[in-house]
DSSP file (Angstrom, degrees, kcal/mol; ACC not computed):
  #  RESIDUE AA STRUCTURE BP1 BP2  ACC     N-H-->O    O-->H-N    N-H-->O    O-->H-N    TCO  KAPPA ALPHA  PHI   PSI    X-CA   Y-CA   Z-CA
    1    1 A M              0   0    0      0, 0.0     2,-0.2     0, 0.0     0, 0.0   0.000 360.0 360.0 360.0 125.7   85.7  131.9   10.9
    2    2 A S        -     0   0    0      1,-0.1     2,-0.3     0, 0.0     0, 0.0  -0.531 360.0-115.3 -87.4 145.9   84.4  133.1    7.6
    3    3 A E        -     0   0    0     -2,-0.2     2,-0.6     1,-0.1    -1,-0.1  -0.616  24.4-130.5 -79.1 131.3   80.9  134.7    7.1
    4    4 A T        -     0   0    0     -2,-0.3     2,-0.3     1,-0.0    -1,-0.1  -0.708  22.9-153.4 -84.7 121.8   78.5  132.8    4.9
    5    5 A R        -     0   0    0     -2,-0.6    25,-0.1     1,-0.1     2,-0.1  -0.708  22.2-106.4 -95.1 144.3   77.0  135.0    2.3
    6    6 A I        -     0   0    0     -2,-0.3    25,-2.5    23,-0.2     2,-0.4  -0.476  36.0-132.5 -65.5 137.7   73.5  134.4    0.7
    7    7 A K  E     -a   31   0A   0     23,-0.2    55,-1.7    -2,-0.1    56,-1.2  -0.820  25.2-175.6-103.4 135.2   73.9  133.1   -2.8
    8    8 A I  E     -ab  32  63A   0     23,-2.7    25,-2.3    -2,-0.4     2,-0.4  -0.994  14.6-151.2-131.6 128.5   71.9  134.8   -5.5
    9    9 A A  E     -ab  33  64A   0     54,-2.6    56,-2.2    -2,-0.4     2,-0.4  -0.819  22.1-174.1 -94.9 142.5   71.7  133.8   -9.2
   10   10 A I  E     +ab  34  65A   0     23,-2.4    25,-2.8    -2,-0.4    26,-0.3  -0.997  13.9 139.5-139.7 140.2   70.9  136.6  -11.5
   11   11 A G  E     + b   0  66A   0     54,-2.2    56,-1.7    -2,-0.4     2,-0.3  -0.975   9.1 160.6-164.4 175.4   70.2  136.9  -15.2
   12   12 A G  E     - b   0  67A   0     24,-1.7    56,-0.2    -2,-0.3     2,-0.1  -0.963  35.0 -90.6 173.7 171.6   68.2  138.5  -17.9
   13   13 A D    >>  -     0   0    0     54,-1.4     3,-1.4    -2,-0.3     4,-0.8  -0.231  59.4 -77.2 -92.3-172.7   67.8  139.4  -21.5
   14   14 A H  G >4 S+     0   0    0      1,-0.3     3,-0.6     2,-0.2     4,-0.4   0.804 129.7  57.0 -57.3 -34.1   69.0  142.5  -23.3
   15   15 A A  G 34 S+     0   0    0      1,-0.2    -1,-0.3     2,-0.1     4,-0.2   0.743 115.4  38.4 -69.0 -21.7   66.1  144.6  -22.0
   16   16 A G  G <> S+     0   0    0     -3,-1.4     4,-2.6    51,-0.4    -1,-0.2   0.425  89.3  96.8-102.7  -3.5   67.2  143.7  -18.4
   17   17 A F  H <X S+     0   0    0     -4,-0.8     4,-2.1    -3,-0.6     5,-0.2   0.931  82.6  47.8 -60.3 -49.0   71.0  143.8  -19.0
   18   18 A E  H  > S+     0   0    0     -4,-0.4     4,-1.9     1,-0.2    -1,-0.2   0.914 116.6  44.4 -60.7 -45.1   71.7  147.5  -17.7
   19   19 A Y  H  > S+     0   0    0      1,-0.2     4,-3.0    -4,-0.2     5,-0.2   0.880 109.4  56.7 -69.2 -36.4   69.6  146.9  -14.5
   20   20 A K  H  X S+     0   0    0     -4,-2.6     4,-2.4     1,-0.2    -1,-0.2   0.918 107.8  46.9 -60.5 -39.7   71.2  143.6  -14.0
   21   21 A E  H  X S+     0   0    0     -4,-2.1     4,-1.5     2,-0.2    -1,-0.2   0.911 111.8  51.2 -65.3 -43.3   74.6  145.2  -14.0
   22   22 A V  H  X S+     0   0    0     -4,-1.9     4,-2.2    -5,-0.2     3,-0.2   0.921 111.5  48.3 -57.3 -49.5   73.3  147.9  -11.5
   23   23 A L  H  X S+     0   0    0     -4,-3.0     4,-2.6     1,-0.2    -2,-0.2   0.855 104.3  58.7 -66.9 -36.3   71.9  145.2   -9.2
   24   24 A K  H  < S+     0   0    0     -4,-2.4    -1,-0.2    -5,-0.2    -2,-0.2   0.897 110.8  42.4 -57.1 -40.1   75.1  143.2   -9.2
   25   25 A D  H >< S+     0   0    0     -4,-1.5     3,-1.2    -3,-0.2    -2,-0.2   0.896 114.3  51.6 -71.7 -44.2   77.0  146.2   -7.9
   26   26 A F  H 3< S+     0   0    0     -4,-2.2     3,-0.4     1,-0.3    -2,-0.2   0.857 105.8  56.0 -61.7 -35.6   74.2  147.0   -5.4
   27   27 A L  T ><  +     0   0    0     -4,-2.6     3,-2.0     1,-0.2    -1,-0.3  -0.039  65.4 133.2 -87.9  32.3   74.2  143.4   -4.1
   28   28 A A  T <   +     0   0    0     -3,-1.2    -1,-0.2     1,-0.3    -2,-0.1   0.710  64.5  62.8 -52.6 -26.1   77.8  143.5   -3.2
   29   29 A D  T 3  S+     0   0    0     -3,-0.4    -1,-0.3     2,-0.1     2,-0.3   0.633  99.4  68.3 -78.6 -13.4   77.1  141.9    0.3
   30   30 A Y  S <  S-     0   0    0     -3,-2.0     2,-0.7   -25,-0.1   -23,-0.2  -0.681  91.8-108.3-102.3 156.9   75.8  138.7   -1.5
   31   31 A E  E     -a    7   0A   0    -25,-2.5   -23,-2.7    -2,-0.3     2,-0.4  -0.831  44.9-165.0 -85.5 114.0   77.4  136.1   -3.4
   32   32 A I  E     -a    8   0A   0     -2,-0.7     2,-0.5   -25,-0.2   -23,-0.2  -0.809  17.6-168.2-109.9 132.8   76.2  136.7   -6.9
   33   33 A K  E     -a    9   0A   0    -25,-2.3   -23,-2.4    -2,-0.4     2,-0.6  -0.985  16.4-148.1-116.5 119.0   76.5  134.4  -10.0
   34   34 A D  E     -a   10   0A   0     -2,-0.5   -23,-0.2   -25,-0.2     3,-0.1  -0.778  15.5-176.5 -89.1 118.7   75.6  136.1  -13.3
   35   35 A F        -     0   0    0    -25,-2.8   -24,-0.2    -2,-0.6    -1,-0.1   0.155  47.6-146.8 -97.7  16.4   74.1  133.8  -15.8
   36   36 A G        -     0   0    0    -26,-0.3   -24,-1.7     1,-0.3    -1,-0.4  -0.257  68.7-170.8  89.9 179.2   74.0  136.5  -18.6
   37   37 A T        -     0   0    0    -26,-0.3    -1,-0.3    -3,-0.1    -2,-0.1   0.668  35.8-169.7 -68.4 166.5   73.3  138.1  -20.8
   38   38 A Y        +     0   0    0     -2,-0.2     2,-0.3    -3,-0.1   -25,-0.1   0.130  61.3  26.4-114.9  16.4   76.5  140.1  -21.0
   39   39 A S  S    S-     0   0    0      2,-0.2   -22,-0.1     1,-0.0    -2,-0.1  -0.945  83.0 -99.0-163.7 178.4   75.6  142.8  -23.5
   40   40 A L  S    S+     0   0    0     -2,-0.3     2,-0.1   -23,-0.1     3,-0.1   0.427  77.5 124.9 -86.4  -5.9   72.8  144.8  -25.0
   41   41 A D  S    S-     0   0    0      1,-0.1    -2,-0.2   -28,-0.0   -27,-0.2  -0.377  76.7 -95.5 -63.3 131.9   72.6  142.4  -28.1
   42   42 A S        +     0   0    0     -2,-0.1     2,-0.3   -29,-0.1    -1,-0.1  -0.228  58.2 164.1 -54.5 126.4   69.2  141.0  -28.7
   43   43 A V        -     0   0    0     -3,-0.1     2,-0.6    -6,-0.0   -29,-0.2  -0.840  42.9 -96.2-139.3 172.1   68.9  137.5  -27.1
   44   44 A D    >   -     0   0    0     -2,-0.3     3,-1.5     1,-0.1     4,-0.3  -0.886  27.9-142.4 -97.7 121.3   66.1  135.0  -26.1
   45   45 A Y  T >> S+     0   0    0     -2,-0.6     4,-2.1     1,-0.3     3,-1.4   0.700  94.9  66.2 -63.9 -25.9   65.2  135.4  -22.4
   46   46 A P  H 3> S+     0   0    0      0, 0.0     4,-2.1     0, 0.0    -1,-0.3   0.803  90.4  69.0 -64.3 -25.8   64.5  131.6  -21.8
   47   47 A D  H <4 S+     0   0    0     -3,-1.5    -2,-0.2     1,-0.2   -10,-0.0   0.741 114.4  26.5 -61.0 -24.6   68.3  131.1  -22.4
   48   48 A F  H <> S+     0   0    0     -3,-1.4     4,-1.5    -4,-0.3    -1,-0.2   0.662 115.4  59.5-114.9 -24.6   68.9  132.9  -19.2
   49   49 A A  H  X S+     0   0    0     -4,-2.1     4,-2.5     2,-0.2     5,-0.3   0.886 103.4  54.4 -70.6 -39.2   65.8  132.3  -17.2
   50   50 A H  H  X S+     0   0    0     -4,-2.1     4,-2.9     2,-0.2     5,-0.2   0.947 107.5  47.6 -63.7 -47.3   66.3  128.5  -17.2
   51   51 A P  H  > S+     0   0    0      0, 0.0     4,-2.3     0, 0.0    -1,-0.2   0.923 114.5  47.4 -64.6 -41.7   69.8  128.5  -15.8
   52   52 A V  H  X S+     0   0    0     -4,-1.5     4,-1.6     2,-0.2     5,-0.2   0.944 113.9  46.1 -65.1 -45.1   68.9  130.9  -13.0
   53   53 A A  H  X S+     0   0    0     -4,-2.5     4,-2.9     1,-0.2     3,-0.4   0.933 111.7  53.2 -60.4 -45.1   65.8  128.9  -12.1
   54   54 A S  H  X S+     0   0    0     -4,-2.9     4,-2.2    -5,-0.3     6,-0.3   0.894 106.2  53.5 -56.9 -40.3   67.8  125.7  -12.3
   55   55 A A  H  < S+     0   0    0     -4,-2.3     6,-1.8     1,-0.2     5,-0.5   0.841 115.1  38.9 -66.8 -32.5   70.3  127.1   -9.9
   56   56 A V  H >< S+     0   0    0     -4,-1.6     3,-0.7    -3,-0.4    -2,-0.2   0.828 111.9  58.6 -84.6 -32.9   67.7  128.0   -7.3
   57   57 A E  H 3< S+     0   0    0     -4,-2.9    -2,-0.2     1,-0.3    -3,-0.2   0.876 106.2  49.2 -63.7 -38.1   65.8  124.7   -8.0
   58   58 A T  T 3< S-     0   0    0     -4,-2.2    -1,-0.3    -5,-0.2    -2,-0.2   0.625 114.0-118.2 -75.9 -14.3   68.9  122.6   -7.1
   59   59 A G  S <  S+     0   0    0     -3,-0.7    -3,-0.1    -4,-0.3    -2,-0.1   0.332  84.5 118.1  93.1  -6.4   69.3  124.6   -3.9
   60   60 A E  S    S+     0   0    0     -5,-0.5     2,-0.4    -6,-0.3    -4,-0.2   0.871  79.6  37.4 -57.7 -36.9   72.7  125.8   -4.9
   61   61 A Y  S    S-     0   0    0     -6,-1.8    -2,-0.3    -9,-0.1   -53,-0.2  -0.935  72.2-147.8-119.7 138.3   71.4  129.4   -4.8
   62   62 A A  S    S+     0   0    0    -55,-1.7     2,-0.3    -2,-0.4   -54,-0.2   0.879  82.1   8.5 -70.9 -38.2   68.9  130.7   -2.2
   63   63 A F  E     -b    8   0A   0    -56,-1.2   -54,-2.6     2,-0.0     2,-0.3  -0.937  62.5-147.8-142.1 159.8   67.2  133.2   -4.6
   64   64 A G  E     -bc   9 106A   0     41,-1.9    43,-3.2    -2,-0.3     2,-0.4  -0.949   4.9-159.2-127.8 148.3   67.2  134.1   -8.2
   65   65 A I  E     -bc  10 107A   0    -56,-2.2   -54,-2.2    -2,-0.3     2,-0.4  -0.999  12.4-175.3-129.5 127.7   66.6  137.5   -9.8
   66   66 A L  E     -bc  11 108A   0     41,-3.1    43,-2.7    -2,-0.4     2,-0.4  -0.961   2.1-168.9-123.1 139.9   65.5  137.8  -13.5
   67   67 A L  E     +bc  12 109A   0    -56,-1.7   -54,-1.4    -2,-0.4   -51,-0.4  -0.997  19.0 140.3-133.8 133.7   65.1  140.9  -15.5
   68   68 A C  E     - c   0 110A   0     41,-1.2    43,-2.2    -2,-0.4    44,-0.4  -0.875  62.3 -78.8-150.3-175.2   63.5  141.5  -18.8
   69   69 A G  S    S+     0   0    0     -2,-0.3    43,-1.7    41,-0.2    44,-0.4   0.949 125.6   4.6 -57.1 -57.3   61.4  144.2  -20.5
   70   70 A S  S    S-     0   0    0     40,-0.1    -1,-0.2    41,-0.1    -3,-0.0   0.612  88.7-135.3-100.3 -15.8   58.1  143.2  -19.0
   71   71 A A  S  > S+     0   0    0     38,-0.2     4,-1.7    17,-0.1     5,-0.2   0.278  81.7 103.9  72.1  -6.6   59.3  140.3  -16.7
   72   72 A N  H  > S+     0   0    0      2,-0.2     4,-2.9     1,-0.2     5,-0.2   0.962  77.2  49.7 -65.2 -48.9   56.4  138.2  -17.9
   73   73 A G  H  > S+     0   0    0      1,-0.2     4,-2.6     2,-0.2     5,-0.2   0.923 114.0  43.5 -57.3 -49.0   58.6  136.0  -20.1
   74   74 A V  H  > S+     0   0    0      2,-0.2     4,-2.5     1,-0.2    -1,-0.2   0.834 114.2  50.2 -64.5 -32.6   61.2  135.3  -17.5
   75   75 A A  H  X S+     0   0    0     -4,-1.7     4,-2.0     2,-0.2    11,-0.3   0.909 111.3  47.5 -74.1 -38.8   58.6  134.6  -14.8
   76   76 A I  H  < S+     0   0    0     -4,-2.9    -2,-0.2    -5,-0.2     4,-0.2   0.957 116.1  46.4 -64.0 -45.0   56.6  132.2  -17.0
   77   77 A T  H >< S+     0   0    0     -4,-2.6     3,-2.1    -5,-0.2     4,-0.2   0.963 112.9  48.0 -56.1 -54.6   59.9  130.4  -17.9
   78   78 A A  H >< S+     0   0    0     -4,-2.5     3,-1.7     1,-0.3    -1,-0.2   0.846 105.4  59.3 -59.4 -35.9   61.2  130.3  -14.4
   79   79 A N  T 3< S+     0   0    0     -4,-2.0    -1,-0.3     1,-0.3    -2,-0.2   0.436  86.0  75.4 -80.8   2.8   57.9  128.9  -13.1
   80   80 A K  T <  S+     0   0    0     -3,-2.1     2,-0.4    -4,-0.2    -1,-0.3   0.471  82.4  91.5 -83.2  -8.4   58.1  125.9  -15.3
   81   81 A H  S X  S-     0   0    0     -3,-1.7     3,-1.6    -4,-0.2   -27,-0.0  -0.772  88.7-107.2 -89.8 129.6   60.8  124.5  -12.8
   82   82 A A  T 3  S+     0   0    0     -2,-0.4     3,-0.1     1,-0.3    -2,-0.1  -0.246 103.2  13.1 -48.1 131.8   59.8  122.4   -9.9
   83   83 A G  T 3  S+     0   0    0      1,-0.2     2,-0.5    -4,-0.1    -1,-0.3   0.558  95.8 127.4  78.6   4.8   60.0  124.2   -6.6
   84   84 A I    <   -     0   0    0     -3,-1.6     2,-0.5    -6,-0.1    -1,-0.2  -0.826  34.1-177.8 -98.8 126.9   60.3  127.6   -8.3
   85   85 A R        -     0   0    0     -2,-0.5    20,-1.9    18,-0.2    21,-1.4  -0.827  12.1-174.8-127.1  94.1   57.9  130.4   -7.3
   86   86 A A  E     -d  106   0A   0     -2,-0.5     2,-0.5   -11,-0.3    21,-0.2  -0.737   5.6-160.2 -93.6 136.1   58.8  133.3   -9.4
   87   87 A G  E     -d  107   0A   0     19,-2.5    21,-2.7    -2,-0.4     2,-0.6  -0.959  14.5-137.8-119.8 131.1   57.0  136.6   -8.7
   88   88 A L  E     -d  108   0A   0     -2,-0.5     2,-0.5    19,-0.2    21,-0.2  -0.778  29.6-171.5 -83.9 119.5   56.7  139.6  -11.1
   89   89 A C        +     0   0    0     19,-2.8     3,-0.1    -2,-0.6    33,-0.1  -0.960  28.1 159.9-127.4 122.3   57.2  142.6   -9.0
   90   90 A W  S    S+     0   0    0     -2,-0.5     2,-0.3     1,-0.2    -1,-0.1   0.436  74.0  24.0-114.8  -7.0   56.7  146.2  -10.1
   91   91 A E  S  > S-     0   0    0      1,-0.1     4,-1.8    23,-0.1     3,-0.3  -0.961  85.0-102.9-150.5 163.2   56.4  147.9   -6.7
   92   92 A N  H  > S+     0   0    0     -2,-0.3     4,-2.2     1,-0.2     5,-0.2   0.845 115.2  57.7 -62.0 -37.5   57.5  147.2   -3.1
   93   93 A E  H  > S+     0   0    0      1,-0.2     4,-2.1     2,-0.2    -1,-0.2   0.892 106.8  49.3 -63.6 -35.2   54.2  146.0   -1.8
   94   94 A V  H  > S+     0   0    0     -3,-0.3     4,-2.7     2,-0.2     5,-0.3   0.945 110.0  52.3 -63.5 -47.9   54.1  143.3   -4.5
   95   95 A A  H  X S+     0   0    0     -4,-1.8     4,-0.8     1,-0.2    -2,-0.2   0.837 110.8  46.5 -61.2 -35.7   57.6  142.3   -3.5
   96   96 A S  H  X S+     0   0    0     -4,-2.2     4,-3.0     2,-0.2    -1,-0.2   0.919 113.0  49.8 -66.4 -44.6   56.7  141.9    0.1
   97   97 A L  H  X>S+     0   0    0     -4,-2.1     4,-2.7     1,-0.2     5,-0.8   0.868 105.2  54.4 -66.3 -41.0   53.5  140.0   -0.6
   98   98 A V  H  <5S+     0   0    0     -4,-2.7     6,-2.8     3,-0.2     4,-0.3   0.803 116.9  40.8 -71.5 -21.3   55.1  137.4   -3.0
   99   99 A R  H  X5S+     0   0    0     -4,-0.8     4,-1.6    -5,-0.3    -2,-0.2   0.947 119.9  41.4 -79.8 -60.4   57.6  136.7   -0.1
  100  100 A K  H  <5S+     0   0    0     -4,-3.0    32,-2.0    31,-0.2    33,-0.5   0.867 131.9  21.8 -52.8 -43.9   55.2  136.8    2.8
  101  101 A H  T  <5S+     0   0    0     -4,-2.7    -1,-0.2    -5,-0.2    -3,-0.2   0.696 134.4  30.2-104.9 -23.5   52.3  134.9    1.2
  102  102 A N  T  4<S-     0   0    0     -5,-0.8    -3,-0.2    -4,-0.3    -2,-0.2   0.510  87.2-132.8-116.8  -6.4   53.9  132.9   -1.7
  103  103 A N     <  -     0   0    0     -4,-1.6    -4,-0.2    -6,-0.2   -18,-0.2   0.873  36.0-165.0  51.2  43.2   57.4  132.2   -0.4
  104  104 A A        -     0   0    0     -6,-2.8   -18,-0.2     1,-0.1    -1,-0.2  -0.249  21.8-174.8 -56.5 139.5   58.7  133.3   -3.8
  105  105 A N        +     0   0    0    -20,-1.9   -41,-1.9     1,-0.2     2,-0.4   0.474  67.8  58.6-116.2  -6.4   62.3  132.3   -4.5
  106  106 A V  E     -cd  64  86A   0    -21,-1.4   -19,-2.5   -43,-0.2     2,-0.5  -0.994  68.6-152.1-130.7 123.3   62.8  134.1   -7.8
  107  107 A L  E     -cd  65  87A   0    -43,-3.2   -41,-3.1    -2,-0.4     2,-0.5  -0.825   8.7-164.1 -92.7 126.3   62.3  137.8   -8.2
  108  108 A C  E     -cd  66  88A   0    -21,-2.7   -19,-2.8    -2,-0.5   -41,-0.2  -0.965   6.4-169.4-116.5 119.1   61.2  139.0  -11.7
  109  109 A I  E     -c   67   0A   0    -43,-2.7     2,-1.3    -2,-0.5   -41,-1.2  -0.925  20.2-137.4-116.7 125.0   61.7  142.7  -12.4
  110  110 A P  E >   -c   68   0A   0      0, 0.0     3,-2.1     0, 0.0     4,-0.4  -0.677  17.5-166.8 -81.7  94.9   60.1  144.5  -15.5
  111  111 A A  G >  S+     0   0    0    -43,-2.2     3,-0.7    -2,-1.3   -42,-0.2   0.788  82.3  57.0 -56.5 -35.4   63.0  146.7  -16.5
  112  112 A R  G 3  S+     0   0    0    -43,-1.7    -1,-0.3   -44,-0.4   -42,-0.1   0.568 111.1  42.8 -74.6  -5.8   60.9  148.8  -18.9
  113  113 A F  G <  S+     0   0    0     -3,-2.1     2,-0.3   -44,-0.4    -1,-0.2   0.291 107.1  56.0-126.8   9.1   58.4  149.8  -16.2
  114  114 A V  S <  S-     0   0    0     -3,-0.7    -1,-0.1    -4,-0.4   -23,-0.1  -0.997  77.0-118.5-141.8 148.7   60.4  150.6  -13.1
  115  115 A S     >  -     0   0    0     -2,-0.3     4,-2.0     1,-0.1     5,-0.1  -0.273  34.8-108.2 -76.5 171.4   63.2  153.1  -12.5
  116  116 A E  H  > S+     0   0    0      2,-0.2     4,-2.2     1,-0.2     5,-0.2   0.927 121.2  52.8 -66.9 -46.2   66.7  151.7  -11.4
  117  117 A E  H  > S+     0   0    0      1,-0.2     4,-2.3     2,-0.2     3,-0.4   0.955 108.9  47.7 -58.6 -51.5   66.1  153.1   -7.9
  118  118 A L  H  > S+     0   0    0      1,-0.2     4,-2.9     2,-0.2    -1,-0.2   0.852 108.4  56.1 -61.1 -35.2   62.7  151.3   -7.6
  119  119 A A  H  X S+     0   0    0     -4,-2.0     4,-2.1     2,-0.2    -1,-0.2   0.912 108.8  47.3 -66.5 -35.8   64.4  148.1   -8.8
  120  120 A K  H  X S+     0   0    0     -4,-2.2     4,-2.6    -3,-0.4    -2,-0.2   0.927 113.2  47.8 -63.7 -45.2   66.9  148.3   -6.0
  121  121 A E  H  X S+     0   0    0     -4,-2.3     4,-2.8     2,-0.2     5,-0.2   0.927 111.8  49.5 -62.7 -44.5   64.1  149.0   -3.5
  122  122 A I  H  X S+     0   0    0     -4,-2.9     4,-2.9     1,-0.2    -1,-0.2   0.930 111.9  49.8 -56.3 -46.1   62.1  146.1   -4.8
  123  123 A T  H  X S+     0   0    0     -4,-2.1     4,-2.8    -5,-0.2     5,-0.2   0.938 111.6  47.6 -61.8 -49.5   65.2  143.9   -4.6
  124  124 A T  H  X S+     0   0    0     -4,-2.6     4,-1.5     1,-0.2    -1,-0.2   0.917 113.2  47.5 -58.2 -46.8   65.9  145.0   -0.9
  125  125 A T  H  < S+     0   0    0     -4,-2.8     4,-0.5     1,-0.2    -1,-0.2   0.931 112.9  50.7 -64.5 -45.6   62.2  144.4    0.1
  126  126 A F  H >< S+     0   0    0     -4,-2.9     3,-0.9     1,-0.2    -2,-0.2   0.942 115.2  41.2 -49.9 -56.2   62.2  140.9   -1.7
  127  127 A L  H 3< S+     0   0    0     -4,-2.8    -1,-0.2     1,-0.2    -2,-0.2   0.714 117.1  46.0 -74.9 -18.0   65.4  139.7    0.0
  128  128 A N  T 3< S+     0   0    0     -4,-1.5     2,-0.6    -5,-0.2    -1,-0.2   0.286  91.8  95.4-111.1  13.9   64.7  141.1    3.5
  129  129 A T    <   -     0   0    0     -3,-0.9     2,-0.2    -4,-0.5    -4,-0.0  -0.912  64.7-143.5-106.1 121.9   61.0  139.9    3.7
  130  130 A E        -     0   0    0     -2,-0.6     2,-0.3     1,-0.1   -27,-0.1  -0.548  21.5-106.4 -85.2 148.0   60.3  136.6    5.5
  131  131 A F        -     0   0    0     -2,-0.2   -31,-0.2     1,-0.1   -30,-0.1  -0.540  23.5-149.0 -67.9 134.6   57.7  134.0    4.5
  132  132 A E        -     0   0    0    -32,-2.0    -1,-0.1    -2,-0.3   -31,-0.1   0.691  25.9-172.1 -79.5 -17.9   54.8  134.1    7.0
  133  133 A G    >   +     0   0    0    -33,-0.5     3,-1.6     1,-0.1     4,-0.2  -0.364  44.0  91.7  57.0-139.1   53.9  130.4    6.8
  134  134 A G  T >> S+     0   0    0      1,-0.3     3,-1.2     2,-0.2     4,-1.1  -0.255 108.0   2.1  50.6-132.6   50.8  129.3    8.5
  135  135 A R  H 3> S+     0   0    0      1,-0.3     4,-1.2     2,-0.2     3,-0.5   0.840 133.3  60.1 -52.5 -36.5   47.8  129.4    6.2
  136  136 A H  H <> S+     0   0    0     -3,-1.6     4,-2.4     1,-0.2    -1,-0.3   0.838  98.7  56.6 -66.4 -32.4   50.1  130.6    3.4
  137  137 A Q  H <> S+     0   0    0     -3,-1.2     4,-2.0    -4,-0.2    -1,-0.2   0.841 102.4  54.4 -69.7 -30.6   52.1  127.4    3.6
  138  138 A N  H  < S+     0   0    0     -4,-1.1     4,-0.5    -3,-0.5    -1,-0.2   0.856 112.8  44.6 -63.9 -35.0   49.0  125.3    3.1
  139  139 A R  H  < S+     0   0    0     -4,-1.2     3,-0.4     2,-0.2    -2,-0.2   0.853 110.8  51.4 -75.6 -39.2   48.4  127.3   -0.1
  140  140 A V  H >< S+     0   0    0     -4,-2.4     3,-1.9     1,-0.2     4,-0.5   0.892 104.6  58.3 -64.5 -39.3   52.0  127.2   -1.2
  141  141 A D  T 3< S+     0   0    0     -4,-2.0    -1,-0.2     1,-0.3     3,-0.2   0.732 102.8  56.2 -62.3 -22.9   52.0  123.3   -0.8
  142  142 A K  T 3  S+     0   0    0     -4,-0.5    -1,-0.3    -3,-0.4    -2,-0.2   0.449  85.5  83.6 -89.8   1.9   49.1  123.2   -3.3
  143  143 A I  S <  S+     0   0    0     -3,-1.9    -1,-0.2    -4,-0.1    -2,-0.1   0.930  75.9  72.3 -74.7 -44.8   50.9  124.9   -6.1
  144  144 A S              0   0    0     -4,-0.5   -62,-0.0    -3,-0.2     0, 0.0  -0.449 360.0 360.0 -75.5 142.6   52.8  121.9   -7.5
  145  145 A C              0   0    0     -2,-0.1    -1,-0.1     0, 0.0    -2,-0.0   0.435 360.0 360.0 -85.4 360.0   50.9  119.4   -9.5
């Protein structure tokens, strides 16, 4: 009997490229699909945020991880998709709260503002924190228009 691994879609722009590569190696226990970019060449972040968000939106992937310089652009882009709750996380407590309270399904990391080690910690916290439901579910239900 084979073990089912959690599927994660990952992507980012040139500013997030190096951290994306580090996280792909770090997340070896998960099934990872890399949606690019594949180099340090300057690119437009929506070209990578939309495919990651779509992969989570369809349910093919349980979570998404997006990286860019500030993570604002990828978060804004991902949050345009129905059912996506992308949270910009720059420390562990924020990563914990976006999962516990907002049931975030896409993690957005600002590569220019965190260390590689902190990016790994944030990712671990995000993936290992459960949604609390309850009163938070009522709030999450009100997000979509």
